[in-house]
C-alpha positions as CSV (number, residue, x, y, z in Angstrom):
1,X,122.1,143.8,7.7
2,X,124.0,145.3,10.9
3,X,124.7,148.3,8.5
4,X,124.1,149.1,4.7
5,X,126.7,148.6,1.5
6,X,129.0,151.6,1.4
7,X,128.6,152.7,-2.8
8,X,127.3,149.7,-3.9
9,X,124.7,147.2,-3.3
10,X,125.1,143.9,-4.3
11,X,121.9,142.4,-6.5
12,X,120.8,139.8,-4.1
13,X,117.6,138.4,-4.6
14,X,114.9,140.3,-2.7
15,X,111.7,139.1,-4.7
16,X,109.1,137.3,-3.3
17,X,109.2,133.4,-4.2
18,X,106.7,132.3,-6.4
19,X,104.8,129.6,-4.6
20,X,105.0,126.2,-7.3
21,X,108.7,127.1,-8.2
22,X,111.9,125.4,-8.0
23,X,113.4,128.3,-5.3
24,X,110.4,127.5,-3.2
25,X,111.6,123.7,-2.7
26,X,115.4,124.7,-2.6
27,X,115.3,128.2,-0.7
28,X,116.1,127.7,3.1
29,X,113.5,128.5,5.6
30,X,110.5,130.7,5.3
31,X,110.0,131.9,1.7
32,X,109.7,135.8,2.4
33,X,113.4,135.4,4.5
34,X,116.6,136.7,3.2
35,X,120.0,137.2,4.6
36,X,123.0,138.4,2.3
37,X,126.3,138.7,4.0
38,X,127.3,142.3,5.6
39,X,129.8,144.1,3.9
40,X,132.7,142.9,6.1
41,X,132.3,139.5,5.1
42,X,130.9,140.5,1.2
43,X,134.0,142.0,1.2
44,X,135.9,138.9,2.2
45,X,134.3,136.7,-0.1
46,X,135.5,138.7,-2.9
47,X,138.7,138.7,-1.6
48,X,138.7,134.9,-1.4
49,X,137.6,134.3,-4.5
50,X,139.3,137.3,-6.7
51,X,135.7,138.5,-7.4
52,X,134.5,142.4,-8.2
53,X,131.1,144.4,-7.5
54,X,130.9,143.3,-11.0
55,X,130.5,140.2,-10.6
56,X,127.7,140.9,-8.0
57,X,125.7,142.9,-10.4
58,X,124.0,140.0,-12.1
59,X,123.4,136.1,-11.1
60,X,125.7,133.5,-12.7
61,X,123.2,130.8,-11.8
62,X,119.7,130.4,-12.2
63,X,117.3,131.8,-9.7
64,X,114.7,129.1,-9.8
65,X,111.8,131.4,-10.0
66,X,110.2,129.2,-12.7
67,X,107.7,127.1,-12.0
68,X,108.2,123.4,-11.7
69,X,107.4,121.5,-14.7
70,X,108.8,118.1,-15.8
71,X,108.4,114.7,-17.7
72,X,108.5,111.7,-15.6
73,X,106.1,109.0,-15.7
74,X,103.3,107.6,-13.0
75,X,103.9,104.3,-12.6
76,X,101.2,103.1,-9.9
77,X,98.3,101.9,-11.6
78,X,95.0,103.7,-11.1
79,X,93.5,100.9,-9.2
80,X,96.5,101.1,-6.6
81,X,95.7,105.1,-6.5
82,X,92.6,104.6,-6.2
83,X,93.1,102.0,-3.0
84,X,95.5,104.7,-1.5
85,X,92.9,107.3,-1.9
86,X,90.9,105.2,0.4
87,X,92.6,105.3,3.0
88,X,93.7,108.8,3.2
89,X,91.3,110.7,1.3
90,X,91.4,111.7,-2.1
91,X,92.2,115.6,-1.5
92,X,95.5,113.8,0.1
93,X,96.7,111.5,-2.5
94,X,98.8,114.4,-5.1
95,X,100.5,113.5,-8.3
96,X,101.2,116.7,-9.3
97,X,104.3,118.0,-10.4
98,X,105.1,120.2,-7.8
99,X,104.4,118.1,-4.6
100,X,105.9,115.1,-6.5
101,X,109.2,116.9,-6.6
102,X,109.0,118.8,-3.0
103,X,109.7,115.9,-1.2
104,X,112.4,114.5,-3.3
105,X,114.9,116.9,-2.3
106,X,116.7,118.0,1.1
107,X,119.0,120.3,1.2
108,X,122.3,119.2,0.4
109,X,123.9,121.1,-2.1
110,X,124.3,118.6,-4.6
111,X,120.4,118.8,-4.5
112,X,120.0,122.5,-4.6
113,X,122.4,122.5,-7.7
114,X,120.5,119.8,-9.2
115,X,117.1,121.7,-8.9
116,X,118.8,125.2,-10.3
117,X,119.4,123.0,-13.3
118,X,116.0,122.0,-13.2
119,X,116.9,118.5,-12.9
120,X,113.8,116.4,-11.6
121,X,115.1,113.0,-10.9
122,X,114.3,110.0,-7.9
123,X,110.8,111.4,-7.9
124,X,107.9,109.6,-5.8
125,X,104.7,108.7,-8.3
126,X,102.1,110.1,-5.4
127,X,102.6,111.8,-2.7
128,X,100.4,110.8,0.6
129,X,99.2,113.3,3.6
130,X,98.7,110.8,6.6
131,X,96.4,111.9,9.5
132,X,96.4,109.3,11.7
133,X,98.8,106.3,12.7
134,X,95.9,103.4,11.5
135,X,96.2,105.2,8.2
136,X,100.2,104.9,8.2
137,X,100.0,101.0,9.0
138,X,97.3,100.1,6.2
139,X,99.5,102.1,3.7
140,X,102.8,100.5,4.8
141,X,100.4,97.2,4.7
142,X,99.0,97.9,1.4
143,X,102.5,99.1,-0.3
144,X,104.1,95.7,1.2
145,X,100.9,93.7,-0.4
146,X,101.4,95.5,-3.5
147,X,105.5,95.8,-3.5
148,X,105.1,99.5,-3.8
149,X,108.6,101.3,-2.4
150,X,107.8,103.6,0.3
151,X,109.4,106.6,1.5
152,X,109.1,109.5,4.6
153,X,109.4,113.0,3.9
154,X,109.7,115.2,7.7
155,X,111.0,118.3,7.5
156,X,113.0,118.5,4.2
157,X,116.1,119.2,6.1
158,X,118.6,116.2,4.9
159,X,122.3,116.8,3.5
160,X,122.4,112.9,3.1
161,X,119.9,112.2,0.0
162,X,117.7,110.9,2.9
163,X,114.8,111.4,1.6
164,X,115.3,111.0,-2.2
165,X,112.6,108.7,-3.9
166,X,115.1,106.7,-6.1
167,X,112.6,103.9,-7.0
168,X,109.2,106.1,-7.3
169,X,106.4,104.4,-5.4
170,X,105.3,106.9,-2.8
171,X,106.1,109.4,-0.2
172,X,104.4,110.2,2.8
173,X,104.4,113.9,3.8
174,X,104.1,113.8,7.6
175,X,104.3,117.8,7.9
176,X,100.1,118.7,6.8
177,X,98.3,116.4,9.4
178,X,100.4,114.3,11.2
179,X,101.9,116.6,13.9
180,X,99.4,116.1,16.7
181,X,100.0,116.0,20.3
182,X,99.9,112.5,21.4
183,X,100.1,113.0,25.8
184,X,101.6,114.8,28.0
185,X,102.8,113.6,31.6
186,X,104.0,115.5,33.8
187,X,104.5,113.1,36.7
188,X,107.3,111.1,34.3
189,X,108.2,114.1,32.3
190,X,107.3,113.2,29.1
191,X,105.5,113.9,26.2
192,X,104.4,111.6,23.2
193,X,104.2,113.5,19.6
194,X,103.5,112.3,16.3
195,X,106.5,112.2,14.2
196,X,106.1,114.9,11.7
197,X,105.6,118.1,14.4
198,X,108.3,120.3,14.2
199,X,110.7,121.7,16.7
200,X,109.0,125.2,17.2
201,X,105.4,123.4,17.4
202,X,106.9,121.4,19.7
203,X,109.1,124.2,21.9
204,X,105.6,126.0,22.1
205,X,103.7,123.5,23.5
206,X,106.7,122.4,26.2
207,X,107.7,126.1,26.9
208,X,103.9,127.3,27.6
209,X,103.1,124.2,29.3
210,X,101.2,126.0,32.2
211,X,98.9,127.6,29.3
212,X,98.9,124.8,26.8
213,X,99.1,121.2,29.1
214,X,97.6,122.3,32.1
215,X,100.9,121.8,33.9
216,X,102.3,123.4,36.4
217,X,105.3,124.6,35.1
218,X,107.1,125.5,31.7
219,X,109.2,122.5,30.1
220,X,111.6,122.0,26.8
221,X,112.9,119.1,24.9
222,X,116.2,120.4,24.7
223,X,117.2,119.6,21.3
224,X,118.0,122.7,19.0
225,X,119.6,121.4,15.7
226,X,120.7,124.1,13.1
227,X,117.5,122.8,11.6
228,X,115.5,123.3,14.6
229,X,112.8,125.5,12.7
230,X,112.1,123.2,9.5
231,X,112.8,120.1,11.2
232,X,110.7,117.3,12.1
233,X,110.9,115.4,15.8
234,X,110.8,112.0,13.4
235,X,113.1,113.4,11.8
236,X,115.6,114.0,14.4
237,X,115.2,110.3,15.6
238,X,115.7,108.2,12.3
239,X,118.9,110.3,12.0
240,X,120.1,109.8,15.4
241,X,120.5,114.0,15.0
242,X,122.0,116.0,17.8
243,X,121.4,119.8,18.9
244,X,123.6,122.4,19.4
245,X,122.6,122.2,23.3
246,X,123.4,118.7,23.3
247,X,126.6,118.7,26.2
248,X,123.7,119.3,28.1
249,X,120.5,118.1,27.2
250,X,121.9,115.3,25.5
251,X,121.9,114.0,21.7
252,X,118.6,112.9,20.7
253,X,119.2,109.1,21.3
254,X,119.3,110.0,24.7
255,X,116.0,112.1,25.0
256,X,113.8,109.4,23.5
257,X,112.1,107.1,25.9
258,X,109.9,105.3,23.5
259,X,109.2,104.7,19.7
260,X,106.6,103.5,18.0
261,X,106.9,102.2,14.0
262,X,104.8,100.7,11.2
263,X,106.7,98.2,9.5
264,X,106.1,95.3,6.6
265,X,105.7,92.8,9.5
266,X,103.6,94.4,11.5
267,X,103.9,97.3,14.5
268,X,107.2,97.8,16.3
269,X,106.5,99.5,20.2
270,X,108.8,100.2,22.6
271,X,107.6,100.8,26.4
272,X,107.9,103.9,28.9
273,X,110.7,102.3,31.8
274,X,113.7,104.5,31.6
275,X,115.9,102.1,31.9
276,X,116.3,97.6,31.6
277,X,118.4,95.0,30.6
278,X,116.3,93.0,28.9
279,X,118.8,92.1,26.0
280,X,120.1,94.6,22.9
281,X,117.8,98.1,23.1
282,X,115.3,98.0,20.8
283,X,114.9,101.4,20.8
284,X,118.9,102.3,19.8
285,X,118.4,99.5,17.2
286,X,115.5,101.7,15.4
287,X,117.2,104.8,15.5
288,X,118.9,106.1,13.3
289,X,117.5,103.3,10.6
290,X,116.0,105.9,8.2
291,X,112.9,105.0,7.2
292,X,114.6,101.7,6.1
293,X,113.2,99.1,8.8
294,X,109.7,101.2,8.9
295,X,107.8,104.6,9.0
296,X,108.1,106.2,12.6
297,X,104.3,107.2,13.6
298,X,105.5,107.9,17.6
299,X,107.8,109.6,19.8
300,X,108.1,109.6,23.5
301,X,110.3,111.9,24.5
302,X,111.9,112.8,28.1
303,X,111.6,116.5,28.6
304,X,113.8,119.1,31.2
305,X,112.8,121.9,33.4
306,X,113.0,125.4,31.0
307,X,114.7,127.6,33.4
308,X,116.0,130.0,30.2
309,X,116.5,133.0,33.1
310,X,118.9,130.7,34.9
311,X,121.4,131.2,31.6
312,X,124.9,132.5,32.2
313,X,126.6,133.3,29.0
314,X,130.0,133.3,28.6
315,X,133.2,133.7,25.7
316,X,136.9,133.3,25.6
317,X,139.5,133.9,23.1
318,X,142.5,131.7,22.9
319,X,145.6,132.0,21.2
320,X,145.6,129.1,19.6
321,X,144.3,126.1,18.2
322,X,146.4,123.3,20.6
323,X,145.7,125.7,23.5
324,X,142.1,125.9,23.0
325,X,141.8,122.1,22.2
326,X,143.7,121.4,26.1
327,X,140.9,123.7,27.4
328,X,138.2,122.1,25.8
329,X,139.2,118.6,27.3
330,X,139.7,119.6,30.6
331,X,136.3,121.4,30.7
332,X,134.6,118.1,29.9
333,X,136.8,116.3,32.1
334,X,136.8,118.5,35.1
335,X,133.7,116.8,36.7
336,X,131.6,120.3,37.3
337,X,129.0,119.6,35.0
338,X,128.4,120.2,31.2
339,X,127.8,123.6,29.4
340,X,124.9,123.8,27.3
341,X,126.1,125.0,24.4
342,X,129.3,124.3,23.9
343,X,131.6,125.8,20.2
344,X,135.4,126.3,20.0
345,X,136.3,127.6,16.1
346,X,139.5,126.6,15.2
347,X,141.4,129.8,13.2
348,X,139.7,130.4,9.9
349,X,136.5,130.0,11.4
350,X,137.2,132.5,14.3
351,X,138.4,135.2,12.2
352,X,135.0,135.0,9.8
353,X,132.6,134.5,13.1
354,X,134.4,138.2,14.2
355,X,133.3,139.6,11.3
356,X,130.1,137.5,11.2
357,X,128.4,138.9,14.6
358,X,130.2,142.2,14.3
359,X,133.4,141.7,16.3
360,X,135.7,142.8,13.6
361,X,134.5,146.4,13.7
362,X,134.6,146.9,17.9
363,X,137.8,148.4,19.8
364,X,138.0,144.8,20.9
365,X,139.9,143.9,17.5
366,X,142.7,146.0,18.3
367,X,142.7,145.3,22.3
368,X,143.2,141.4,21.1
369,X,145.9,142.3,18.8
370,X,148.3,144.8,21.0
371,X,147.9,141.6,23.8
372,X,149.2,139.2,21.5
373,X,146.4,137.2,20.1
374,X,147.0,137.4,16.4
375,X,144.8,137.2,13.4
376,X,145.2,133.5,12.1
377,X,146.2,131.8,15.4
378,X,143.4,132.6,17.8
379,X,140.7,130.5,18.6
380,X,137.1,131.9,19.7
381,X,135.0,129.7,22.4
382,X,131.5,130.7,23.7
383,X,129.5,128.9,25.8
384,X,126.3,129.2,28.2
385,X,125.5,127.1,30.9
386,X,122.0,126.7,31.9
387,X,119.9,124.8,34.6
388,X,118.9,124.9,38.2
389,X,120.7,128.7,39.1
390,X,123.2,127.2,41.2
391,X,124.5,124.9,39.1
392,X,124.5,127.3,35.9
393,X,126.5,129.8,38.0
394,X,129.0,127.0,39.4
395,X,129.4,125.6,36.1
396,X,130.0,129.1,34.0
397,X,132.7,129.4,37.0
398,X,134.5,126.3,36.6
399,X,134.7,127.1,32.8
400,X,136.6,130.5,33.5
401,X,138.6,128.8,35.8
402,X,140.0,126.5,33.1
403,X,139.9,129.3,30.4
404,X,141.9,131.4,32.3
405,X,144.4,128.9,33.5
406,X,145.4,128.5,29.5
407,X,145.6,131.9,28.8
408,X,142.0,132.3,27.7
409,X,141.1,136.0,27.5
410,X,137.7,136.8,28.8
411,X,135.3,138.3,26.6
412,X,131.8,139.2,27.4
413,X,128.3,137.3,26.8
414,X,127.7,139.8,24.1
415,X,129.4,137.6,21.6
416,X,127.6,134.4,22.7
417,X,124.7,136.6,22.2
418,X,125.7,137.2,18.7
419,X,125.3,133.9,18.0
420,X,122.3,133.2,19.2
421,X,120.7,135.0,16.8
422,X,121.9,133.9,13.9
423,X,122.0,130.2,15.5
424,X,119.0,129.2,13.0
425,X,119.3,131.8,10.4
426,X,123.0,131.5,8.6
427,X,122.0,129.1,6.7
428,X,119.8,131.6,4.4
429,X,122.8,133.1,3.5
430,X,123.5,129.8,1.3
431,X,120.4,130.4,-1.5
432,X,121.9,134.3,-1.3
433,X,125.7,133.4,-2.1
434,X,124.7,130.5,-4.3
435,X,123.2,132.7,-6.7
436,X,126.4,134.0,-7.7
437,X,128.1,130.0,-8.0
438,X,129.4,130.2,-4.0
439,X,128.4,127.0,-2.6
440,X,128.3,126.4,1.4
441,X,127.8,123.2,2.6
442,X,129.1,121.4,6.0
443,X,130.3,117.7,6.6
444,X,131.1,116.4,10.4
445,X,131.9,113.6,12.5
446,X,132.7,112.2,15.8
447,X,136.8,112.7,17.1
448,X,138.4,111.3,20.4
449,X,140.6,113.8,22.2
450,X,143.3,111.8,20.9
451,X,143.0,111.7,17.6
452,X,141.4,115.1,17.0
453,X,144.6,116.9,15.8
454,X,145.3,114.4,13.1
455,X,141.6,114.4,11.8
456,X,141.4,118.2,12.2
457,X,144.4,118.4,10.2
458,X,143.7,115.7,7.6
459,X,140.4,116.4,6.2
460,X,140.8,120.5,6.2
461,X,143.9,119.4,3.7
462,X,141.6,117.9,1.5
463,X,138.8,120.7,2.0
464,X,141.4,123.2,1.2
465,X,143.0,121.2,-1.2
466,X,140.9,122.7,-4.3
467,X,142.1,126.2,-4.5
468,X,140.4,129.6,-3.3
469,X,138.3,127.4,-0.3
470,X,137.0,128.7,2.7
471,X,137.4,126.1,5.0
472,X,135.6,127.2,9.0
473,X,136.1,124.1,11.5
474,X,134.3,123.9,14.9
475,X,134.3,121.7,17.8
476,X,130.8,121.3,19.2
477,X,128.5,118.6,20.8
478,X,131.5,117.7,23.6
479,X,132.4,115.1,25.8
480,X,134.7,113.8,28.4
481,X,135.8,111.2,25.7
482,X,135.5,113.6,22.4
483,X,133.6,115.7,20.6
484,X,132.0,116.6,16.7
485,X,133.9,118.2,14.4
486,X,132.1,120.2,11.8
487,X,133.3,121.9,8.6
488,X,132.1,124.6,6.7
489,X,133.2,124.8,3.4
490,X,133.2,127.6,1.0
491,X,133.7,127.4,-2.6
492,X,132.7,128.1,-6.1
493,X,130.9,125.3,-7.9
494,X,128.1,125.4,-10.2
495,X,127.9,121.9,-11.5
496,X,126.0,119.0,-9.6
497,X,128.9,116.4,-10.6
498,X,131.6,118.3,-10.0
499,X,130.6,119.1,-6.4
500,X,129.6,115.2,-5.7
501,X,133.0,114.2,-6.7
502,X,134.6,117.2,-4.1
503,X,131.9,116.1,-2.0
504,X,133.0,112.4,-1.6
505,X,136.7,113.4,-1.6
506,X,135.9,114.7,1.8
507,X,133.9,112.1,3.3
508,X,137.1,109.6,2.3
509,X,139.4,112.0,4.1
510,X,137.0,111.7,7.2
511,X,136.9,107.8,6.8
512,X,140.8,107.4,6.6
513,X,141.3,109.6,9.3
514,X,139.7,107.1,11.7
515,X,137.1,109.8,12.8
516,X,133.0,108.5,12.5
517,X,131.6,108.8,9.3
518,X,129.0,110.9,10.9
519,X,127.9,112.5,14.5
520,X,124.7,113.6,13.8
521,X,123.4,113.9,10.2
522,X,123.1,110.6,9.6
523,X,123.7,108.8,6.4
524,X,120.9,108.2,3.6
525,X,122.2,107.4,0.3
526,X,124.8,110.4,-0.2
527,X,127.3,108.6,2.6
528,X,126.2,105.2,2.1
529,X,128.8,104.1,-0.3
530,X,131.3,104.7,3.1
531,X,129.0,102.9,5.7
532,X,130.3,99.5,5.2
533,X,133.5,100.0,5.0
534,X,133.8,102.5,8.2
535,X,132.0,100.1,10.6
536,X,133.6,97.0,8.8
537,X,132.1,93.9,6.9
538,X,131.1,91.7,9.9
539,X,129.2,94.7,12.0
540,X,127.7,95.8,9.0
541,X,126.2,92.0,8.1
542,X,124.2,93.1,11.6
543,X,122.6,95.8,10.1
544,X,122.0,93.8,6.6
545,X,119.9,91.1,8.8
546,X,117.6,93.8,10.9
547,X,116.8,95.0,6.8
548,X,116.1,91.4,5.9
549,X,114.1,90.9,9.3
550,X,111.9,93.9,9.1
551,X,111.6,94.8,5.2
552,X,112.1,91.1,3.6
553,X,110.9,92.6,0.3
554,X,112.9,95.8,0.3
555,X,110.0,98.5,-0.3
556,X,111.2,101.0,3.0
557,X,113.3,103.7,1.3
558,X,115.1,101.7,-1.4
559,X,118.1,102.7,-3.7
560,X,120.8,102.9,-1.4
561,X,120.0,104.3,2.1
562,X,122.1,103.3,4.7
563,X,123.9,101.3,2.2
564,X,120.8,98.7,1.8
565,X,120.5,97.5,-2.0
566,X,123.7,99.4,-3.0
567,X,126.0,97.6,-5.7
568,X,128.9,96.4,-4.7
569,X,131.2,98.6,-6.7
570,X,129.8,102.0,-5.6
571,X,131.2,101.3,-2.0
572,X,134.7,102.7,-0.4
573,X,135.7,100.1,1.7
574,X,138.8,101.1,4.4
575,X,138.3,98.8,7.4
576,X,138.2,95.9,6.2
577,X,140.9,95.9,3.8
578,X,143.8,96.6,7.1
579,X,142.4,93.4,9.2
């Protein structure tokens, strides 16, 4: 916290999280790290939710400190378990309650609310910790032979119920042993890694490539999602993820050069040519499959030179959302190069950002008001450019020219630095707030510039239809043709099914607005009912045909992922209705 609380200290959790507790599963990040809101943000939350200090004097929700225990039978036979032990080793097959539950949930609030209520459902019968590609191939072949459902757990940061083991079976936990470097090619600027490697592990290798890989210079993958510290390379790929620096480095679909999968029909391996015109792109077909075609084992990624010393930070304040959007579009269409981070907050998010990063406590706020930048209307843009020194500087100059032409007030790079400090740690506040029945979750989609105003207004209206709900929206992952719109909503919900219904209403609003159902979170089982209606029935039939080709017996991530084996009555249609 930037300053101590005055007079009253809320009862934030400060105890060490027990290692086999429910909280150790649903808590974000490191077990010894908490992040309560700073006092100004805390004051805003009390105002928004009509709460007082008394409401924060005691927990209203289960803190999840109890040891995980549940009664769900193991449906695999002893013969099947022994066969799996023979593949990976006896100590790397676990059937205890904690291991089974720890890979069954991701990080959407629906998962967290269920865990706080000790609802253990859709868990695997056994958790396997593979060490080699050959072991994974043998596991897939055996599961196909025995018709055992097979799931994969990477970093567990899914917000779409992507890892939930609806049909039991086995889950492959890739974190423990399947996270190694396979090869590094400085000539081609590529790195090949096992799918369980985490973001920090990858960047540590690349940014210290001279010392660790014998390279001539340092490199980066350039993929930094908010879940960077606790997500896996494989998870990025199979969900078609995007990092916060994607406007410069590209989304993961731009960074992946080659992949290797173990599937029920055999191995699938693409080559490392930078481009080819040999029919549909198999790389793109496999990316986004979310474990429904096979298990991703190896990934070859493009890497870029790491030159943080050339980073130029900037931020601007615009008077209103419409003007800020126009400026953002010109920034992306001006042909002067693209910033690395590009983030434009709408008025509601701007107000909270100013509190969260301490700007509201500086003389700058008074200056802004005197200059006509009104609270509830002004919009904060922050970004930075990087790459070769001359490029980075010229890109920053172009952004400055365009921002000023649209009435943007230059702020300092300190605002962007403030955001950088919290870019990976803000999710820690979710657990802190949820102890008191306040949920914080996210939704996102992709829009064109031409329908951005409509999508922003329509979806916000549905989010805000729930009384006393905060709805922050920002534009990020920006393109010459449009951008990602990202909603962060904060409200008071304790019941999982109530949250699920509210979440569904937002998804329906996104679908009806004409935006994409997801820009980078993937689909999983939570978004799946809307997928076919969003794409169109004929278009979705292509997905169905691919599923039948790779996984004819339906053992790969079954139970509704990507809409496969989802009952018709659970689907939400739109596009097919209006053809």
